[in-house]
C-alpha positions as CSV (number, residue, x, y, z in Angstrom):
1,V,-2.9,-27.6,-36.7
2,V,-1.1,-28.4,-39.9
3,G,-0.3,-31.9,-38.7
4,L,-3.9,-32.6,-37.7
5,M,-5.1,-31.2,-41.0
6,A,-2.6,-33.3,-42.9
7,R,-3.5,-36.4,-41.0
8,N,-7.2,-35.9,-41.9
9,I,-6.4,-35.2,-45.5
10,A,-4.1,-38.3,-45.8
11,N,-6.9,-40.5,-44.2
12,G,-9.5,-39.0,-46.6
13,N,-11.6,-37.6,-43.8
14,N,-11.5,-33.9,-44.6
15,F,-10.3,-31.8,-47.5
16,P,-10.2,-28.2,-46.2
17,F,-9.8,-25.2,-48.5
18,Y,-8.5,-22.9,-45.7
19,F,-6.8,-23.4,-42.4
20,W,-9.3,-24.7,-39.8
21,G,-11.1,-21.9,-38.1
22,Q,-10.0,-19.3,-40.6
23,H,-11.4,-17.8,-43.8
24,H,-7.9,-17.1,-45.2
25,M,-4.6,-18.9,-45.5
26,G,-5.1,-21.8,-47.9
27,A,-4.3,-25.3,-46.7
28,F,-1.6,-25.9,-49.2
29,E,1.0,-26.7,-46.6
30,A,-1.3,-29.3,-45.0
31,Y,-1.8,-31.0,-48.4
32,C,1.9,-31.1,-49.0
33,V,2.5,-32.7,-45.6
34,A,-0.4,-35.1,-46.2
35,F,1.3,-36.4,-49.3
36,F,4.2,-37.6,-47.1
37,Y,1.9,-38.8,-44.4
38,K,0.1,-40.9,-46.9
39,A,3.4,-42.4,-48.2
40,T,5.1,-43.0,-44.8
41,G,2.8,-42.2,-42.0
42,P,2.5,-39.2,-39.7
43,S,5.8,-37.7,-38.4
44,V,7.1,-34.4,-37.0
45,F,9.9,-34.8,-39.5
46,W,7.5,-34.1,-42.4
47,L,6.0,-31.1,-40.6
48,K,9.5,-29.6,-40.4
49,L,10.8,-30.8,-43.8
50,V,8.0,-29.4,-46.0
51,P,8.4,-25.7,-45.1
52,A,12.2,-26.1,-45.2
53,L,12.0,-27.8,-48.6
54,F,10.1,-24.9,-50.1
55,W,12.6,-22.4,-48.6
56,Y,15.6,-24.3,-50.0
57,L,13.9,-24.7,-53.4
58,S,13.8,-20.9,-53.6
59,I,17.7,-20.7,-53.6
60,P,18.2,-21.7,-57.2
61,I,15.5,-19.3,-58.2
62,M,17.2,-16.5,-56.2
63,Y,20.4,-17.4,-58.1
64,L,18.6,-17.0,-61.5
65,L,17.1,-13.7,-60.3
66,W,20.5,-12.4,-59.3
67,R,22.0,-13.5,-62.6
68,Q,19.7,-11.2,-64.4
69,V,21.2,-8.2,-62.7
70,S,24.8,-9.3,-62.1
71,D,27.5,-11.8,-62.9
72,R,28.0,-15.3,-61.4
73,Q,30.5,-14.0,-58.9
74,V,27.8,-11.9,-57.3
75,A,24.8,-14.1,-57.9
76,L,26.1,-17.3,-56.4
77,P,27.1,-15.8,-52.9
78,A,23.9,-13.7,-52.9
79,A,21.7,-16.8,-53.5
80,L,23.7,-18.9,-51.0
81,L,23.0,-16.2,-48.3
82,T,19.4,-17.3,-48.6
83,I,20.5,-20.5,-46.8
84,F,21.2,-18.6,-43.7
85,P,18.1,-16.6,-42.8
86,G,18.0,-14.5,-39.7
87,Y,16.6,-15.9,-36.4
88,F,13.0,-14.8,-37.1
89,L,12.8,-16.4,-40.5
90,S,14.6,-19.6,-39.4
91,E,11.8,-20.0,-36.9
92,W,9.2,-19.6,-39.5
93,I,10.8,-21.9,-42.1
94,S,11.5,-24.8,-39.6
95,N,7.8,-25.3,-38.6
96,A,4.6,-25.8,-40.5
97,R,2.7,-22.5,-39.7
98,G,0.7,-21.5,-42.7
99,G,2.7,-21.3,-45.9
100,Y,5.3,-18.6,-45.2
101,S,8.1,-20.6,-46.9
102,E,5.8,-21.5,-49.8
103,I,5.1,-17.9,-50.6
104,V,8.9,-17.1,-50.5
105,F,9.3,-19.9,-53.1
106,L,6.3,-18.9,-55.2
107,G,7.3,-15.2,-54.9
108,A,10.8,-15.9,-56.2
109,L,9.4,-18.1,-59.0
110,V,6.7,-15.6,-60.0
111,L,9.3,-12.8,-60.1
112,Y,11.7,-14.9,-62.2
113,L,9.0,-16.0,-64.7
114,Y,7.7,-12.4,-65.0
115,S,11.1,-11.0,-65.5
116,T,11.8,-13.5,-68.3
117,H,8.4,-13.4,-70.1
118,E,9.5,-10.9,-72.7
119,Q,12.2,-13.3,-74.1
120,H,9.9,-16.3,-74.0
121,R,8.4,-17.6,-77.3
122,N,5.0,-18.1,-75.7
123,K,4.5,-14.9,-73.6
124,R,0.8,-15.3,-73.1
125,L,1.1,-18.8,-71.6
126,L,4.0,-17.7,-69.4
127,L,2.0,-14.7,-68.2
128,F,-1.0,-16.9,-67.5
129,L,1.3,-19.1,-65.4
130,V,2.6,-16.0,-63.6
131,W,-0.9,-14.9,-62.6
132,L,-2.0,-18.4,-61.8
133,L,1.0,-18.9,-59.5
134,S,0.3,-15.5,-58.0
135,S,-3.3,-16.6,-57.3
136,I,-2.1,-19.7,-55.6
137,A,0.4,-17.7,-53.5
138,F,-2.4,-15.3,-52.5
139,W,-4.6,-18.2,-51.5
140,I,-1.8,-19.6,-49.4
141,N,-1.1,-16.4,-47.6
142,A,-2.3,-12.8,-48.4
143,Q,1.2,-11.5,-47.5
144,S,2.1,-12.5,-51.1
145,I,0.4,-9.3,-52.2
146,S,3.8,-7.6,-51.6
147,F,5.1,-9.1,-54.8
148,I,1.9,-9.5,-56.7
149,I,0.9,-5.8,-56.7
150,P,4.3,-4.4,-58.0
151,I,4.3,-7.1,-60.8
152,A,0.7,-6.3,-61.7
153,V,1.3,-2.5,-61.8
154,H,4.4,-2.9,-63.9
155,Y,2.6,-5.3,-66.3
156,V,-0.4,-3.0,-66.7
157,L,1.6,0.2,-67.0
158,S,4.2,-1.1,-69.4
159,E,2.0,-0.2,-72.3
160,K,2.2,3.5,-72.7
161,Y,-1.0,5.5,-73.1
162,D,-3.1,2.7,-74.6
163,L,-6.3,2.3,-72.7
164,K,-7.3,-0.8,-74.7
165,A,-3.9,-2.5,-73.8
166,Y,-4.4,-1.5,-70.1
167,F,-7.8,-3.2,-70.1
168,I,-6.5,-6.3,-71.9
169,R,-3.7,-6.6,-69.4
170,V,-6.0,-6.3,-66.4
171,L,-8.1,-9.1,-68.0
172,H,-4.9,-11.2,-68.3
173,I,-4.3,-10.8,-64.6
174,F,-7.9,-11.7,-63.7
175,S,-7.7,-14.8,-66.0
176,G,-4.9,-16.1,-63.9
177,F,-6.7,-15.2,-60.7
178,S,-9.9,-16.8,-61.9
179,P,-9.5,-20.0,-59.8
180,M,-9.4,-17.7,-56.7
181,L,-12.5,-15.8,-57.8
182,I,-14.6,-18.9,-58.4
């Protein structure tokens, strides 16, 4: 299905928002594959490369996440273990199936950005990016909710006993999610 969608996108015939026949799971993976189809022509190679590429792009982000809680001697091997997923995950990252690798990448990126936002000089912009990327991840696959909810709860509740701050933080989250709500 991803290959057919990508071919239609690359040829300019169809620009789906969701996977064909579904009202969930955004067509992000098909658009990524279509980019390569447009440049080089349709190939199974691109169908396998795009999910694997997102999986392997998550490795340096995993390293950065591990570095926040440990030293380089622990972070590097822990991140490198991401290269060797178990059998189940290796099946899912080696085939275009609906954005599973993409949400691993976006989940790691969102966690990293959120965990560093307090030190960033432009916190609001970074938080908007966190919620925007979370929105994209949710559009790609609703399973991304497993990292979105804990981040959102932490963000809202990190202001102690201030109802106005709670409300403003909830509005921040919805501002990032606004593309999904429109």
